[in-house]
TORZATOR-507634 format. One record per atom (N, C-alpha, C): residue number from 1; x, y, z. Coordinates in steps of 0.2 Angstrom, whole numbers, always signed. Example, Ala and Ser with C-alpha at 12.3 -4.5 7.8 and 13.67 -1.06 7.14 Angstrom:
% residues 2
pos x y z
1 +66 -28 +39
1 +62 -22 +39
1 +66 -16 +39
2 +64 -11 +35
2 +68 -5 +36
2 +64 +0 +39
% end
This chain:
% residues 171
pos x y z
1 -177 -355 +186
1 -174 -352 +192
1 -170 -346 +189
2 -170 -343 +196
2 -170 -336 +196
2 -163 -334 +200
3 -161 -327 +201
3 -157 -326 +200
3 -156 -318 +204
4 -151 -316 +211
4 -153 -310 +212
4 -150 -306 +210
5 -145 -307 +203
5 -141 -302 +199
5 -142 -301 +195
6 -141 -295 +192
6 -146 -291 +187
6 -144 -293 +181
7 -145 -294 +174
7 -142 -296 +169
7 -138 -291 +168
8 -132 -294 +162
8 -126 -292 +161
8 -128 -284 +158
9 -133 -286 +154
9 -136 -281 +148
9 -137 -274 +153
10 -140 -277 +159
10 -143 -271 +161
10 -141 -266 +166
11 -132 -271 +170
11 -128 -267 +172
11 -124 -262 +166
12 -123 -265 +161
12 -121 -260 +153
12 -126 -254 +155
13 -132 -257 +154
13 -135 -251 +150
13 -133 -245 +157
14 -135 -246 +163
14 -135 -240 +166
14 -129 -240 +167
15 -123 -243 +165
15 -113 -238 +164
15 -114 -234 +159
16 -118 -236 +154
16 -117 -233 +147
16 -123 -227 +150
17 -128 -225 +156
17 -133 -220 +156
17 -127 -214 +163
18 -124 -216 +164
18 -119 -213 +169
18 -113 -209 +165
19 -113 -215 +163
19 -107 -214 +160
19 -109 -203 +152
20 -113 -207 +150
20 -117 -204 +145
20 -119 -194 +149
21 -117 -197 +156
21 -117 -190 +160
21 -113 -186 +157
22 -106 -187 +155
22 -101 -183 +153
22 -97 -183 +158
23 -93 -189 +160
23 -89 -189 +167
23 -84 -186 +169
24 -81 -183 +161
24 -78 -176 +164
24 -77 -170 +168
25 -84 -166 +166
25 -89 -161 +168
25 -90 -164 +178
26 -94 -171 +178
26 -94 -172 +185
26 -85 -171 +188
27 -84 -175 +185
27 -74 -171 +189
27 -74 -165 +193
28 -73 -161 +185
28 -73 -154 +186
28 -77 -151 +194
29 -85 -153 +193
29 -88 -149 +200
29 -88 -154 +205
30 -84 -159 +206
30 -83 -163 +213
30 -78 -157 +214
31 -72 -158 +210
31 -65 -155 +212
31 -67 -148 +216
32 -73 -145 +212
32 -71 -137 +216
32 -77 -137 +222
33 -81 -140 +222
33 -85 -145 +228
33 -79 -146 +234
34 -75 -150 +233
34 -70 -152 +237
34 -68 -147 +240
35 -62 -144 +233
35 -59 -138 +233
35 -60 -133 +240
36 -70 -132 +239
36 -72 -126 +242
36 -74 -127 +248
37 -75 -136 +249
37 -72 -139 +259
37 -68 -139 +261
38 -62 -140 +255
38 -58 -143 +261
38 -55 -135 +263
39 -57 -130 +258
39 -52 -125 +261
39 -56 -118 +265
40 -62 -122 +266
40 -69 -116 +271
40 -66 -117 +276
41 -69 -109 +280
41 -67 -109 +287
41 -72 -114 +291
42 -70 -118 +297
42 -72 -121 +302
42 -76 -115 +305
43 -76 -110 +305
43 -78 -103 +309
43 -84 -100 +308
44 -86 -101 +300
44 -89 -100 +299
44 -98 -101 +298
45 -102 -98 +300
45 -110 -98 +303
45 -114 -105 +296
46 -116 -108 +298
46 -118 -117 +295
46 -121 -110 +286
47 -125 -107 +290
47 -128 -105 +282
47 -125 -102 +279
48 -120 -98 +281
48 -117 -94 +275
48 -112 -100 +271
49 -109 -105 +275
49 -105 -109 +274
49 -109 -111 +269
50 -117 -114 +268
50 -119 -119 +263
50 -120 -113 +256
51 -123 -107 +259
51 -123 -101 +254
51 -117 -101 +251
52 -112 -99 +253
52 -104 -98 +249
52 -104 -104 +247
53 -102 -110 +245
53 -104 -117 +245
53 -108 -117 +239
54 -115 -114 +239
54 -118 -115 +235
54 -116 -109 +226
55 -114 -107 +231
55 -112 -99 +225
55 -104 -102 +219
56 -101 -105 +225
56 -93 -107 +221
56 -96 -113 +216
57 -101 -117 +218
57 -102 -121 +212
57 -108 -119 +208
58 -110 -112 +209
58 -116 -110 +202
58 -111 -106 +200
59 -107 -102 +201
59 -102 -98 +198
59 -97 -101 +192
60 -93 -108 +198
60 -89 -111 +192
60 -96 -115 +187
61 -100 -117 +189
61 -104 -120 +181
61 -108 -116 +176
62 -107 -108 +179
62 -108 -104 +173
62 -103 -103 +170
63 -97 -102 +174
63 -91 -99 +169
63 -90 -105 +164
64 -89 -110 +169
64 -88 -117 +161
64 -94 -116 +158
65 -99 -115 +157
65 -105 -112 +152
65 -102 -107 +149
66 -99 -102 +150
66 -99 -95 +147
66 -91 -96 +141
67 -88 -101 +144
67 -82 -101 +140
67 -82 -109 +135
68 -87 -112 +138
68 -90 -117 +132
68 -91 -113 +127
69 -99 -109 +126
69 -100 -105 +122
69 -97 -99 +117
70 -92 -96 +124
70 -88 -92 +117
70 -83 -97 +115
71 -80 -102 +116
71 -77 -106 +112
71 -81 -109 +103
72 -87 -110 +106
72 -92 -111 +101
72 -91 -108 +96
73 -93 -101 +97
73 -90 -95 +92
73 -84 -94 +91
74 -78 -95 +95
74 -73 -97 +93
74 -71 -101 +88
75 -77 -107 +87
75 -74 -111 +79
75 -79 -110 +78
76 -83 -105 +74
76 -87 -102 +70
76 -92 -107 +71
77 -95 -106 +74
77 -105 -106 +78
77 -107 -100 +78
78 -113 -99 +72
78 -112 -90 +70
78 -119 -88 +75
79 -122 -94 +78
79 -126 -93 +82
79 -126 -86 +90
80 -130 -81 +91
80 -128 -79 +94
80 -125 -79 +99
81 -123 -76 +102
81 -119 -78 +111
81 -125 -81 +117
82 -129 -77 +116
82 -135 -78 +121
82 -139 -86 +117
83 -140 -89 +112
83 -143 -94 +111
83 -137 -99 +109
84 -131 -98 +111
84 -124 -102 +112
84 -123 -103 +120
85 -127 -101 +124
85 -124 -100 +130
85 -128 -106 +135
86 -136 -105 +131
86 -140 -108 +132
86 -140 -116 +132
87 -137 -117 +125
87 -135 -125 +124
87 -129 -127 +129
88 -125 -122 +130
88 -119 -123 +134
88 -121 -123 +141
89 -125 -121 +145
89 -128 -121 +151
89 -130 -129 +152
90 -134 -130 +148
90 -137 -139 +146
90 -130 -143 +145
91 -127 -140 +140
91 -120 -144 +139
91 -117 -146 +146
92 -115 -141 +149
92 -110 -142 +156
92 -115 -144 +163
93 -120 -145 +162
93 -126 -147 +169
93 -120 -153 +173
94 -116 -155 +170
94 -115 -163 +174
94 -109 -157 +179
95 -106 -151 +177
95 -101 -149 +182
95 -105 -148 +188
96 -110 -144 +188
96 -115 -144 +194
96 -117 -149 +197
97 -119 -154 +194
97 -120 -162 +194
97 -115 -165 +202
98 -109 -163 +196
98 -105 -167 +202
98 -103 -165 +207
99 -104 -158 +207
99 -104 -155 +215
99 -109 -156 +219
100 -114 -157 +214
100 -120 -155 +222
100 -119 -163 +227
101 -118 -167 +227
101 -119 -174 +232
101 -114 -173 +236
102 -110 -169 +238
102 -103 -167 +242
102 -107 -161 +244
103 -111 -157 +243
103 -115 -150 +245
103 -122 -153 +247
104 -127 -155 +246
104 -131 -160 +247
104 -130 -164 +256
105 -124 -166 +256
105 -122 -169 +264
105 -120 -165 +267
106 -118 -157 +267
106 -115 -155 +271
106 -122 -151 +272
107 -124 -149 +268
107 -130 -145 +270
107 -136 -149 +272
108 -136 -154 +273
108 -139 -157 +277
108 -138 -159 +284
109 -131 -162 +284
109 -128 -164 +290
109 -128 -157 +294
110 -126 -151 +292
110 -128 -144 +297
110 -135 -145 +296
111 -140 -143 +296
111 -148 -143 +297
111 -149 -147 +301
112 -143 -154 +301
112 -146 -160 +309
112 -143 -158 +313
113 -136 -151 +313
113 -136 -151 +319
113 -128 -151 +319
114 -124 -154 +315
114 -118 -158 +315
114 -115 -151 +314
115 -106 -151 +319
115 -104 -144 +316
115 -98 -145 +310
116 -98 -138 +308
116 -97 -134 +301
116 -88 -141 +298
117 -84 -142 +304
117 -82 -146 +302
117 -81 -154 +300
118 -89 -157 +303
118 -88 -163 +304
118 -92 -163 +296
119 -98 -156 +296
119 -101 -158 +289
119 -95 -156 +284
120 -91 -154 +284
120 -85 -151 +278
120 -81 -160 +277
121 -80 -163 +284
121 -78 -169 +282
121 -81 -173 +277
122 -87 -176 +281
122 -94 -179 +278
122 -92 -177 +270
123 -93 -172 +268
123 -94 -170 +261
123 -88 -171 +257
124 -81 -170 +260
124 -77 -172 +258
124 -75 -180 +254
125 -78 -185 +260
125 -78 -190 +256
125 -82 -194 +255
126 -88 -190 +255
126 -92 -191 +247
126 -88 -189 +240
127 -86 -184 +243
127 -81 -181 +234
127 -76 -184 +229
128 -72 -190 +239
128 -68 -195 +235
128 -71 -203 +232
129 -78 -201 +234
129 -80 -209 +232
129 -82 -206 +224
130 -87 -200 +223
130 -89 -197 +217
130 -84 -199 +211
131 -76 -195 +215
131 -72 -193 +211
131 -69 -202 +208
132 -72 -206 +213
132 -70 -214 +209
132 -74 -216 +206
133 -80 -215 +206
133 -85 -217 +203
133 -85 -212 +196
134 -83 -206 +195
134 -84 -202 +190
134 -76 -205 +187
135 -72 -207 +189
135 -63 -210 +186
135 -67 -218 +181
136 -69 -220 +185
136 -73 -227 +183
136 -77 -224 +178
137 -81 -221 +177
137 -85 -218 +173
137 -81 -216 +164
138 -79 -212 +167
138 -74 -210 +162
138 -68 -216 +158
139 -67 -220 +162
139 -64 -225 +156
139 -68 -229 +155
140 -73 -232 +156
140 -77 -236 +154
140 -80 -232 +148
141 -82 -227 +147
141 -83 -222 +142
141 -75 -225 +138
142 -71 -220 +138
142 -68 -221 +135
142 -64 -227 +132
143 -68 -234 +135
143 -66 -241 +131
143 -61 -242 +133
144 -59 -241 +139
144 -51 -243 +145
144 -54 -248 +147
145 -47 -256 +149
145 -51 -262 +152
145 -46 -263 +156
146 -50 -269 +159
146 -41 -272 +163
146 -41 -265 +169
147 -34 -266 +173
147 -28 -263 +176
147 -30 -256 +172
148 -28 -252 +168
148 -31 -246 +166
148 -37 -242 +167
149 -42 -248 +169
149 -49 -244 +172
149 -47 -242 +181
150 -44 -251 +184
150 -43 -247 +187
150 -37 -244 +192
151 -31 -241 +186
151 -27 -235 +188
151 -31 -228 +187
152 -37 -227 +181
152 -38 -221 +182
152 -45 -221 +190
153 -46 -225 +190
153 -52 -226 +195
153 -47 -222 +203
154 -42 -227 +203
154 -38 -224 +209
154 -34 -217 +207
155 -34 -214 +204
155 -33 -208 +201
155 -37 -202 +202
156 -42 -205 +200
156 -49 -200 +203
156 -49 -199 +208
157 -49 -206 +212
157 -48 -204 +220
157 -42 -201 +223
158 -39 -202 +223
158 -30 -200 +225
158 -31 -190 +225
159 -36 -189 +218
159 -34 -181 +219
159 -41 -180 +222
160 -46 -185 +227
160 -52 -183 +231
160 -47 -183 +239
161 -42 -187 +241
161 -40 -188 +245
161 -35 -182 +245
162 -32 -179 +241
162 -27 -173 +242
162 -32 -169 +244
163 -38 -169 +243
163 -41 -164 +244
163 -43 -165 +255
164 -45 -170 +255
164 -46 -174 +262
164 -39 -170 +266
165 -34 -173 +263
165 -28 -172 +267
165 -25 -163 +268
166 -27 -161 +262
166 -28 -152 +264
166 -31 -149 +267
167 -38 -154 +269
167 -41 -151 +274
167 -39 -152 +281
168 -36 -160 +280
168 -33 -161 +287
168 -28 -155 +289
169 -22 -156 +286
169 -18 -149 +286
169 -20 -144 +285
170 -24 -139 +283
170 -26 -132 +287
170 -29 -131 +291
171 -32 -137 +296
171 -36 -138 +300
171 -34 -142 +305
% end
């Protein structure tokens, strides 16, 4: 007898793999990209919008890595700052990954002729979904179960919905 559902062990391995991506970092990246899209002007040229959003995400990721490297030095890590920075860039990579889906959707829609406002809205809704998934993964990683998992997932999604609301209010 075969079943279309993957075995429970497979789902757990997938969940652990995604949870290992540092969901808190992914939430940071998603929040930065969502806020960038929410506050972006609809009148900006498409290519300038994409470059600006990508720049904000990159700067945020690198500044996160830099402060992480500085913190390691303050905590007594005697390795040279450049070496700590390389390790911190890898450690903080999920921050960049967290903002990437919304940026890719935004840029792709613009490339196919969508208006900036439409592409912004699509990117924001991707952010809401990514926030919910990352909230769920963070809860799973923390060992949370039951209704608390739902509450953490809902709260993360709510942060994304606040950005959708902010965008609606401003535009």
